[in-house]
C-alpha positions as CSV (number, residue, x, y, z in Angstrom):
1,X,0.0,0.0,0.0
2,X,1.2,3.5,-0.8
3,X,1.4,6.0,2.1
4,X,2.3,9.7,1.5
5,X,2.7,8.7,-2.2
6,X,5.2,6.0,-1.4
7,X,5.0,2.4,-0.2
8,X,3.9,2.4,3.5
9,X,7.5,1.7,4.6
10,X,8.9,4.6,2.5
11,X,7.4,7.8,3.7
12,X,8.8,11.3,2.9
13,X,9.6,13.8,5.6
14,X,8.7,17.4,5.2
15,X,11.3,19.7,6.8
16,X,8.9,22.2,8.3
17,X,6.8,19.4,10.0
18,X,9.6,17.9,12.1
19,X,9.0,18.5,15.8
20,X,11.8,18.7,18.3
21,X,14.6,19.1,15.7
22,X,16.3,22.4,15.0
23,X,15.3,23.4,11.5
24,X,17.6,25.5,9.4
25,X,16.3,27.7,6.6
26,X,16.9,26.0,3.2
27,X,16.3,27.0,-0.3
28,X,15.0,24.4,-2.7
29,X,14.7,24.5,-6.5
30,X,13.4,22.0,-9.0
31,X,15.0,22.1,-12.4
32,X,13.3,20.2,-15.2
33,X,14.9,19.4,-18.6
34,X,12.9,17.9,-21.4
35,X,14.0,16.0,-24.5
36,X,12.3,13.9,-27.1
37,X,13.0,10.7,-25.2
38,X,13.0,11.6,-21.5
39,X,12.4,14.3,-18.8
40,X,15.1,14.9,-16.2
41,X,14.4,16.3,-12.8
42,X,17.1,17.8,-10.6
43,X,16.3,18.8,-7.0
44,X,18.6,21.4,-5.6
45,X,19.0,22.3,-1.9
46,X,20.9,25.6,-1.5
47,X,22.2,25.1,-5.0
48,X,23.5,21.6,-4.3
49,X,22.2,18.6,-6.2
50,X,20.5,16.2,-3.8
51,X,18.1,14.2,-6.1
52,X,18.1,13.3,-9.8
53,X,15.3,11.5,-11.5
54,X,14.6,10.5,-15.1
55,X,11.1,9.8,-16.6
56,X,11.4,8.0,-19.9
57,X,8.6,7.9,-22.4
58,X,8.6,4.1,-22.5
59,X,8.4,3.9,-18.7
60,X,5.2,1.9,-18.1
61,X,5.7,0.7,-14.5
62,X,6.0,3.6,-12.1
63,X,5.5,3.3,-8.4
64,X,1.8,4.0,-7.8
65,X,0.5,2.7,-11.2
66,X,-2.6,0.4,-10.9
67,X,-3.1,-2.5,-13.3
68,X,-5.9,-4.9,-14.0
69,X,-4.0,-8.2,-14.3
70,X,-4.3,-11.9,-14.3
71,X,-2.7,-14.4,-11.9
72,X,-0.3,-16.5,-13.8
73,X,0.8,-19.0,-11.2
74,X,0.4,-19.3,-7.4
75,X,3.5,-20.9,-5.8
76,X,2.9,-22.7,-2.5
77,X,6.6,-22.9,-1.6
78,X,7.0,-19.1,-1.9
79,X,3.4,-18.4,-0.6
80,X,3.2,-15.9,-3.4
81,X,1.9,-15.6,-7.0
82,X,3.4,-14.5,-10.3
83,X,1.2,-12.0,-12.0
84,X,1.1,-11.0,-15.7
85,X,1.1,-7.2,-15.7
86,X,2.5,-6.9,-19.3
87,X,6.2,-6.7,-18.4
88,X,8.8,-9.1,-19.8
89,X,9.1,-10.6,-16.4
90,X,6.0,-11.5,-14.3
91,X,5.4,-9.4,-11.3
92,X,5.8,-10.9,-7.8
93,X,2.9,-10.8,-5.4
94,X,3.5,-12.2,-1.9
95,X,0.7,-13.3,0.4
96,X,1.5,-10.5,2.9
97,X,1.0,-7.9,0.1
98,X,-2.5,-9.1,-0.7
99,X,-4.2,-6.9,2.0
100,X,-6.8,-8.0,4.5
101,X,-9.7,-7.1,2.2
102,X,-8.7,-8.9,-0.9
103,X,-11.8,-11.0,-1.0
104,X,-13.9,-7.8,-1.1
105,X,-11.8,-6.5,-4.0
106,X,-12.1,-9.7,-6.0
107,X,-15.8,-9.6,-5.5
108,X,-16.0,-6.0,-6.6
109,X,-13.9,-6.6,-9.8
110,X,-16.2,-9.5,-10.8
111,X,-19.4,-7.5,-10.3
112,X,-18.1,-4.3,-12.0
113,X,-16.7,-6.2,-15.0
114,X,-20.1,-8.0,-15.3
115,X,-21.9,-4.6,-15.3
116,X,-23.7,-5.4,-12.1
117,X,-22.2,-2.4,-10.2
118,X,-22.4,1.1,-11.7
119,X,-22.1,3.1,-8.5
120,X,-18.5,2.9,-7.4
121,X,-18.6,4.8,-4.1
122,X,-18.8,1.5,-2.1
123,X,-21.5,2.9,0.1
124,X,-23.9,0.0,-0.5
125,X,-21.2,-2.6,-1.3
126,X,-21.3,-5.6,1.0
127,X,-17.8,-6.4,2.2
128,X,-16.5,-9.9,2.5
129,X,-14.7,-11.4,5.5
130,X,-11.0,-10.4,5.8
131,X,-8.6,-13.0,4.7
132,X,-6.5,-15.0,7.3
133,X,-3.2,-13.1,7.9
134,X,-1.5,-16.4,8.3
135,X,-3.2,-18.2,5.4
136,X,-1.7,-19.5,2.1
137,X,-1.9,-18.1,-1.4
138,X,-3.4,-21.3,-2.8
139,X,-6.5,-20.7,-0.7
140,X,-7.1,-17.3,-2.1
141,X,-5.8,-17.1,-5.7
142,X,-6.0,-19.3,-8.7
143,X,-4.6,-19.2,-12.3
144,X,-6.2,-16.7,-14.7
145,X,-8.0,-14.9,-11.9
146,X,-8.5,-11.2,-12.5
147,X,-7.0,-8.9,-9.8
148,X,-6.2,-5.2,-9.3
149,X,-2.6,-4.6,-8.3
150,X,-0.4,-1.6,-7.7
151,X,3.3,-1.2,-8.4
152,X,5.3,-0.7,-5.2
153,X,8.7,-1.4,-6.7
154,X,9.7,-0.7,-10.3
155,X,11.5,-3.4,-12.4
156,X,15.1,-3.5,-11.5
157,X,17.8,-5.4,-13.4
158,X,16.4,-8.8,-14.3
159,X,13.5,-8.7,-11.9
160,X,9.9,-7.7,-12.7
161,X,7.9,-5.2,-10.7
162,X,7.0,-5.8,-7.1
163,X,3.2,-5.3,-6.6
164,X,0.5,-5.2,-3.9
165,X,-3.2,-5.7,-4.1
166,X,-3.8,-3.4,-1.2
167,X,-4.6,-0.3,-3.3
168,X,-4.2,3.4,-2.3
169,X,-4.5,6.7,-4.2
170,X,-2.2,9.4,-2.9
171,X,-3.3,13.0,-2.9
172,X,-1.6,16.2,-1.6
173,X,-2.9,15.9,2.0
174,X,-4.4,12.5,2.3
175,X,-4.2,9.0,0.9
176,X,-7.4,7.2,-0.1
177,X,-7.6,3.4,0.7
178,X,-10.5,1.6,-1.0
179,X,-12.1,-1.4,0.8
180,X,-11.2,-0.1,4.3
181,X,-12.7,2.1,7.0
182,X,-9.6,2.9,9.0
183,X,-8.4,6.5,9.5
184,X,-4.8,7.1,10.6
185,X,-2.6,10.1,10.8
186,X,1.1,10.3,9.9
187,X,3.4,9.6,12.8
188,X,5.5,12.6,11.8
189,X,2.7,14.9,13.1
190,X,3.7,14.7,16.8
191,X,1.4,17.2,18.4
192,X,-1.4,15.0,19.9
193,X,-4.0,17.8,19.7
194,X,-3.4,18.3,16.0
195,X,-3.5,14.5,15.3
196,X,-6.8,14.3,17.1
197,X,-8.2,17.3,15.2
198,X,-7.2,15.9,11.8
199,X,-8.6,12.4,12.6
200,X,-12.0,13.8,13.7
201,X,-12.1,16.1,10.6
202,X,-11.4,13.2,8.2
203,X,-13.9,10.9,9.9
204,X,-16.6,13.5,9.4
205,X,-16.0,13.8,5.6
206,X,-14.8,10.4,4.4
207,X,-17.2,8.1,2.5
208,X,-18.2,4.7,3.7
209,X,-16.0,1.9,2.4
210,X,-12.8,4.0,2.1
211,X,-10.0,4.4,4.6
212,X,-7.9,7.5,4.8
213,X,-4.3,8.1,5.8
214,X,-3.6,11.8,6.7
215,X,-0.2,12.9,5.3
216,X,2.3,15.0,7.1
217,X,1.7,18.1,5.0
218,X,-1.9,18.1,6.1
219,X,-0.8,19.6,9.5
220,X,-2.8,22.9,10.0
221,X,-5.1,22.4,7.0
222,X,-8.8,23.1,7.2
223,X,-11.9,21.1,6.2
224,X,-12.2,22.7,2.8
225,X,-8.7,21.8,1.8
226,X,-8.9,18.2,2.8
227,X,-12.4,17.9,1.3
228,X,-11.1,19.1,-2.1
229,X,-8.3,16.6,-2.0
230,X,-10.7,13.8,-1.1
231,X,-13.1,14.7,-4.0
232,X,-10.2,14.7,-6.4
233,X,-9.1,11.2,-5.3
234,X,-12.7,9.9,-5.4
235,X,-12.9,11.2,-9.0
236,X,-9.8,9.3,-9.9
237,X,-11.2,6.2,-8.3
238,X,-14.5,6.5,-10.3
239,X,-12.6,7.1,-13.6
240,X,-10.5,4.0,-12.9
241,X,-13.6,1.8,-12.1
242,X,-15.3,2.9,-15.4
243,X,-12.5,1.3,-17.3
244,X,-12.9,-2.1,-15.8
245,X,-15.7,-3.6,-17.9
246,X,-13.8,-3.1,-21.2
247,X,-10.2,-3.2,-20.0
248,X,-7.8,-5.7,-21.5
249,X,-5.8,-8.0,-19.3
250,X,-3.3,-6.9,-18.4
251,X,-3.5,-3.1,-18.8
252,X,-2.8,0.0,-16.8
253,X,-6.1,1.5,-15.7
254,X,-4.7,4.2,-13.4
255,X,-1.4,5.9,-13.9
256,X,0.6,7.9,-11.4
257,X,0.9,11.6,-11.9
258,X,3.7,12.7,-14.3
259,X,7.0,12.7,-12.4
260,X,7.0,16.5,-12.0
261,X,3.6,16.5,-10.3
262,X,4.4,13.5,-8.2
263,X,7.7,15.1,-7.0
264,X,5.9,18.3,-6.1
265,X,3.0,16.4,-4.4
266,X,5.5,14.6,-2.2
267,X,8.2,17.1,-1.4
268,X,6.9,20.6,-2.1
269,X,6.7,23.1,0.8
270,X,7.3,26.7,1.5
271,X,11.1,26.3,1.2
272,X,10.8,26.0,-2.6
273,X,12.0,29.2,-4.2
274,X,11.9,28.2,-7.9
275,X,10.8,25.7,-10.4
276,X,12.5,26.1,-13.8
277,X,11.3,24.2,-16.9
278,X,12.6,24.3,-20.4
279,X,9.5,22.7,-22.0
280,X,6.4,24.9,-22.5
281,X,3.8,22.1,-22.3
282,X,5.4,20.7,-19.1
283,X,5.6,24.3,-17.8
284,X,1.9,24.8,-18.2
285,X,1.1,21.4,-16.7
286,X,3.3,22.1,-13.7
287,X,1.8,25.6,-13.2
288,X,-1.7,24.2,-13.3
289,X,-0.9,21.5,-10.8
290,X,0.8,24.0,-8.4
291,X,-2.3,26.2,-8.8
292,X,-4.3,23.3,-7.3
293,X,-2.0,22.5,-4.4
294,X,-0.4,25.9,-3.6
295,X,-2.0,28.8,-5.5
296,X,0.2,31.4,-3.7
297,X,3.4,29.9,-5.1
298,X,2.6,29.7,-8.8
299,X,4.8,32.7,-9.5
300,X,7.9,30.6,-8.7
301,X,7.3,28.4,-11.8
302,X,9.4,29.8,-14.6
303,X,9.7,28.9,-18.3
304,X,13.4,28.8,-19.2
305,X,14.3,30.0,-22.7
306,X,17.9,30.3,-23.8
307,X,19.6,29.5,-27.1
308,X,23.0,29.7,-25.6
309,X,23.1,27.8,-22.3
310,X,21.2,24.6,-21.7
311,X,19.1,24.6,-18.5
312,X,21.3,22.0,-16.6
313,X,24.4,24.0,-17.4
314,X,22.8,27.3,-16.3
315,X,22.2,25.8,-12.8
316,X,25.5,24.0,-12.6
317,X,23.9,20.6,-12.6
318,X,26.0,19.1,-15.4
319,X,29.2,19.9,-13.4
320,X,27.7,18.4,-10.2
321,X,26.7,15.2,-12.1
322,X,30.3,14.8,-13.4
323,X,31.8,15.3,-9.9
324,X,29.2,13.2,-8.0
325,X,28.7,9.9,-9.8
326,X,32.2,8.6,-10.2
327,X,33.9,5.9,-8.2
328,X,35.8,8.6,-6.3
329,X,33.9,11.5,-4.9
330,X,35.9,14.6,-3.8
331,X,34.8,16.5,-0.7
332,X,36.1,19.7,0.9
333,X,39.5,20.0,2.5
334,X,41.0,17.2,0.3
335,X,38.9,14.4,1.7
336,X,37.2,11.9,-0.6
337,X,35.0,8.9,-0.8
338,X,35.5,5.6,-2.7
339,X,32.2,4.0,-3.6
340,X,32.0,0.4,-4.8
341,X,28.8,-1.3,-6.0
342,X,27.5,-4.8,-6.2
343,X,23.9,-6.0,-6.9
344,X,22.7,-5.6,-3.3
345,X,25.7,-4.3,-1.4
346,X,27.5,-1.0,-1.5
347,X,30.8,-0.2,0.2
348,X,31.9,3.4,1.0
349,X,35.4,4.1,2.2
350,X,36.2,7.4,3.8
351,X,39.6,8.9,3.1
352,X,41.2,12.0,4.7
353,X,43.4,12.7,1.6
354,X,46.6,14.5,2.2
355,X,45.8,16.0,5.5
356,X,47.8,16.3,8.7
357,X,48.1,13.0,10.5
358,X,50.1,14.2,13.5
359,X,49.4,12.1,16.6
360,X,48.2,15.0,18.7
361,X,45.7,16.0,16.0
362,X,44.7,12.6,14.6
363,X,41.4,12.3,16.5
364,X,40.3,15.9,15.6
365,X,41.3,15.4,12.0
366,X,39.5,12.1,11.8
367,X,36.4,13.6,13.4
368,X,36.3,16.6,11.0
369,X,36.7,14.4,7.9
370,X,34.0,11.9,9.2
371,X,31.5,14.7,9.7
372,X,32.1,16.0,6.2
373,X,31.8,12.5,4.9
374,X,28.6,11.8,6.8
375,X,26.8,14.7,5.1
376,X,28.1,13.7,1.7
377,X,27.1,10.1,2.2
378,X,23.5,11.1,3.1
379,X,23.5,13.1,-0.1
380,X,25.0,10.3,-2.2
381,X,22.4,7.8,-1.1
382,X,19.6,10.0,-2.2
383,X,21.3,11.2,-5.4
384,X,22.1,7.7,-6.6
385,X,19.1,6.1,-5.0
386,X,21.3,3.4,-3.6
387,X,19.4,0.5,-2.0
388,X,20.1,-2.7,-0.2
389,X,23.0,-2.9,2.3
390,X,25.5,0.0,2.6
391,X,28.6,-0.5,4.6
392,X,30.6,2.7,5.5
393,X,34.2,2.5,6.6
394,X,34.7,5.8,8.5
395,X,38.1,6.8,9.7
396,X,38.7,5.2,13.1
397,X,37.8,7.2,16.2
398,X,39.1,6.3,19.6
399,X,36.8,8.5,21.6
400,X,33.4,6.8,22.2
401,X,31.7,10.2,22.5
402,X,33.0,11.2,19.1
403,X,31.6,8.0,17.6
404,X,28.1,8.8,19.1
405,X,28.2,12.3,17.8
406,X,29.1,11.0,14.3
407,X,26.3,8.4,14.5
408,X,23.7,11.0,15.6
409,X,24.8,13.4,12.9
410,X,24.5,10.8,10.2
411,X,21.0,10.0,11.4
412,X,20.0,13.6,11.3
413,X,21.5,14.2,7.8
414,X,19.4,11.2,6.6
415,X,16.2,12.3,8.4
416,X,14.7,13.9,5.3
417,X,15.4,10.9,3.1
418,X,12.0,9.6,2.0
419,X,13.2,6.0,1.4
420,X,12.8,3.8,4.4
421,X,16.2,3.2,6.0
422,X,17.9,2.0,9.2
423,X,21.3,2.9,10.5
424,X,23.2,0.7,13.0
425,X,25.7,2.2,15.5
426,X,29.4,1.7,14.6
427,X,30.7,-1.8,15.0
428,X,33.8,-2.7,17.0
429,X,35.6,-2.5,13.7
430,X,34.4,1.1,13.1
431,X,32.0,0.1,10.3
432,X,28.5,1.7,10.0
433,X,25.8,-0.5,8.4
434,X,22.8,1.1,6.6
435,X,19.9,-0.6,5.0
436,X,17.9,1.5,2.5
437,X,14.9,0.4,0.5
438,X,15.1,0.7,-3.2
439,X,11.8,1.0,-5.2
440,X,13.4,2.3,-8.5
441,X,16.5,1.3,-10.4
442,X,19.7,3.0,-9.0
443,X,20.7,6.2,-10.8
444,X,24.0,5.2,-12.5
445,X,25.7,7.8,-14.7
446,X,28.9,7.1,-16.5
447,X,31.3,10.0,-15.8
448,X,34.5,8.7,-17.4
449,X,35.3,9.8,-20.9
450,X,37.3,8.6,-23.9
451,X,41.1,9.2,-23.5
452,X,42.2,11.4,-26.4
453,X,45.7,9.9,-26.1
454,X,44.4,6.3,-26.2
455,X,41.6,5.1,-28.5
456,X,41.0,2.0,-26.3
457,X,41.2,3.7,-22.9
458,X,39.0,6.1,-20.8
459,X,39.8,8.7,-18.2
460,X,38.0,10.7,-15.5
461,X,36.0,13.7,-16.7
462,X,38.5,16.5,-17.5
463,X,36.4,18.9,-15.4
464,X,37.6,17.1,-12.3
465,X,41.2,18.2,-12.7
466,X,40.3,21.8,-11.9
467,X,38.5,20.7,-8.7
468,X,41.6,18.7,-7.7
469,X,44.0,21.6,-8.3
470,X,41.7,24.0,-6.3
471,X,41.5,21.5,-3.5
472,X,45.3,21.1,-3.3
473,X,45.9,24.8,-3.6
474,X,43.5,25.5,-0.8
475,X,45.8,23.6,1.5
476,X,49.2,24.7,0.1
477,X,48.5,28.5,0.3
478,X,48.2,28.2,4.0
479,X,51.9,27.4,4.4
480,X,53.5,28.8,1.3
481,X,54.1,32.4,0.5
482,X,54.8,31.9,-3.2
483,X,53.3,29.1,-5.3
484,X,54.1,28.1,-8.8
485,X,51.8,25.7,-10.7
486,X,53.1,23.5,-13.6
487,X,50.3,22.1,-15.8
488,X,49.6,20.9,-19.3
489,X,49.3,23.9,-21.7
490,X,45.5,23.3,-22.3
491,X,44.8,23.3,-18.6
492,X,47.0,26.4,-18.1
493,X,45.1,28.2,-20.8
494,X,41.8,27.3,-19.2
495,X,43.0,28.7,-15.8
496,X,44.2,32.0,-17.2
497,X,41.7,32.8,-19.9
498,X,39.0,35.6,-19.6
499,X,38.4,38.1,-16.9
500,X,38.0,37.3,-14.2
501,X,40.0,34.2,-14.9
502,X,40.2,31.3,-12.4
503,X,43.6,32.5,-11.4
504,X,42.3,36.0,-10.8
505,X,39.7,34.6,-8.5
506,X,42.4,32.8,-6.6
507,X,44.2,36.1,-6.1
508,X,41.1,37.8,-4.7
509,X,40.4,34.8,-2.4
510,X,43.9,34.0,-1.1
511,X,45.6,37.4,-1.6
512,X,48.5,35.5,-3.3
513,X,49.4,35.4,-7.0
514,X,49.8,31.9,-8.4
515,X,52.4,31.7,-11.3
516,X,51.2,29.2,-13.9
517,X,53.8,27.6,-16.2
518,X,52.7,25.4,-19.1
519,X,54.6,22.2,-19.6
520,X,54.4,20.4,-23.0
521,X,55.8,17.2,-21.6
522,X,52.9,16.8,-19.1
523,X,49.8,14.6,-19.7
524,X,46.4,16.3,-19.6
525,X,45.9,15.5,-16.0
526,X,49.4,15.9,-14.6
527,X,50.2,18.9,-12.4
528,X,52.7,19.8,-9.8
529,X,53.2,22.7,-7.3
530,X,56.6,24.3,-6.7
531,X,57.9,27.1,-4.4
532,X,59.8,30.1,-5.7
533,X,63.1,28.3,-5.5
534,X,61.8,25.5,-7.7
535,X,61.4,22.9,-4.9
536,X,58.5,20.6,-5.4
537,X,55.7,21.1,-2.8
538,X,54.2,17.8,-1.6
539,X,50.5,18.6,-1.7
């Protein structure tokens, strides 16, 4: 079942609804790039890329889509059934994902398909007895049986979609659950008086035969706002039911909102300062949707038009993609991460880089790097949508209090991650284990490029060399009065061209002039620092 627009174990957190945690002012922007084959969505937080999504035209199995399908084969040993939903691989439906009111749903489908029910509000529908929670799939399902199912996990690798027959329709403030009478309120609303108010309000307006889950963003909303959301969802339910008598098996009978609208529905709040879109049709759709959920904020939706600079370059997204998706991820102060992937396990190694390792300073240095790494790891998990088991090898800390501070900081950094996750305290080996649910394929972008010196090889993206030089220079200028940089001529030209050039900006920042000497013998990515006497500086 979907809760807050996600499976019930993957609920988003809205920053301004967290109680008891110090909230810092943030500035969020959604940048949308459209092409003939796909739409890319980049979510920025204070200018930094934190989420990246792609919606392809051929994507037919999004989380939240509802299908009318047929049971292919129940399997007693798995206590599950394989369901034909039209994908190359059959979808997997476990007994625990059937929902307690499956018998009522199966009866409803049969009557609607036969034309015996034309009023879909469930007010006069006679419910069946709930199925046994410890029962077996063979007692409930049979081959070729029609069933309504909802995608809760998109196809990943060689696996088909994961589905549930416990349906839900997510709105802005509430989630509508057919074949139920239960009303519940998001646990993230912690003020008891507000939870009681919302529960009473929803109970007074909800129709018979439907349960309602009140979402976090409903906090403080009035009856009219919730009533409007409810009517919209009932309208979607009715439109879906009208398709059942003539629907082919299998077929999608209710699609999720387009990705732009679903992202806004689930994460939009007052901290958004801009939504920039380079496609006019998508711009109009997004503005219309925002007019429904937040009329006062429609002015932040902007249509981006530029013949010179693509939208992702304008907002520095292309550069952030190049620097964020490689095996090595650079951080501030010379520290970096090494990220290794397997099918279900990810290993992240934290490295301090070329920083001071003096004994008297080792604990402080390790703590500083670990805190920087914790923030970047929380970002990387969201950005790449990494799921399964993640093992993080932080730099060893000898002080137990420091280990607790690091653990608490990592938990807080991940508190607004909408994917269900669990973080275990550091083990005796200093490893932190994280489990994170994955409902979509991991975002995997190749950042390496063809080596111009070797037709058969590849290299890291050239843009990374500038970041490395700047990172090394930031440390060197603190101890050196005069700095000379030797680089490949192409890199030297890039650093000195235009005004203000990158070197000029260094001068304004460090109050020191860096002499740049081009070296024809250097490879593209080779560089070295020297002092004024020509002695090499070990960066």
